[in-house]
N, C-alpha and C positions, 0 to 999 in steps of 0.2 A: 199646528201649520206643520205639514211636513219637512223635511230639510231634505236638501239636493246636495250631493257631493259636488262639491265644487272643487276641480284639478287643482294641488299645489302652486304657486308660481314655475315653477321648475317646468311642469308641465303645462301652463297656461298658451294656449295658441296664440302667438301676436298677431293674428287679426282679431281674436277672439279679446284679447284683451283693449284693443285699440276701438272694436263695437263699444265698450261696455264704457269706455272713456267719451266715449261722444255722443252717448246718452246721457250720463249723465253734467258732460258739460254743458247739455242744453237743458237741461233738467236745472241749471242749475243759476241760472235767470230769472228773476222775482218774473216778468212775466210772462216768460214761455211755460214757467210752471204753473199759473195761473190759469193761464191757458192750454196746458194739458188735463189740470184739476176742473177745468171748465167742462170738457170733453169726460170727464170720468161718468157723467149724466145721459150719455147717448153721443151719437151722429150728428153736427151740427154745420151749416150751411159757414161762409165765411162772413158771411153781414150780418147773420144771426148773433152767430159768435161774439162778435164785435160789439155789437150792440147789447148785452147782455154783459160784457165784460168793464163795457163803455170805455172804448181803444177804440182810436180811429181803423178804419178798415183797414189802411195803408200800414198801417202798424201790425197789424193783429195777421194780413197776410205775408208779409216778412217773417214775422217770427214761427206761424206754421211752416216753412219754408226750411227754417234753420231746424226745425221738430222733422216735417217728411225727412230732409238729407239725413238726420242721425239716427232714423231709424224708431223714433218713439209714437209715429202718425202717419197716419196712410189716409189716400181721398181717392176718391171717385167721382168726376163727373155727370151729372146731370143735364146736360142741357147746355144753359149757359153757364149752373152753378157751381160749384166746387163743394163738396160735403166730404168733413175732415172727421177721420175716428181716430182713438186712441188704441195702440195697440194690445190685446189682451195681456201680454205679459208684461207690460209698460202699466197697463192700469194695476196689475195683481202688485206691483213693485210698488207704486204709490201707496197703495192700502196699506202696504207695511209698513211707511215710510212714517206714515202719518199715523198707526196704531204703534208704533215704536214712540213719536214725539210724546203721545199723550201718556203713554208708561212712563216715560223721562217726566214730562210736568208733574203727574199723579205719586211721583216719587217710588212707582208698582214693580216688583223685580222682575227681571226677564222669565223667560217661561220655562228657560232651561237651566232655572239657579236653580 
């Protein structure tokens, strides 16, 4: 994986730091993480996502609102339905996080080691 240069904390714009904190805070809740993982497979309507994850639609909608507000997902309306999708950078972040978790679980060395 290509490494990106991240500014040192002293040069990191405060608004970028706040945005990163909002993303990680939103994903730190188990139901929201499950919803985000469910959207890795592609765009879903609220109802279909709720059904697939076996969650009440109201719960799913409430968590999707938090994910949207934090910049994790985006939505589009088609008639009376709202379809949500995971933003591509967040999808990449989740894929990398789970790859890291697998490496940890299997005791594999870091790619940089």
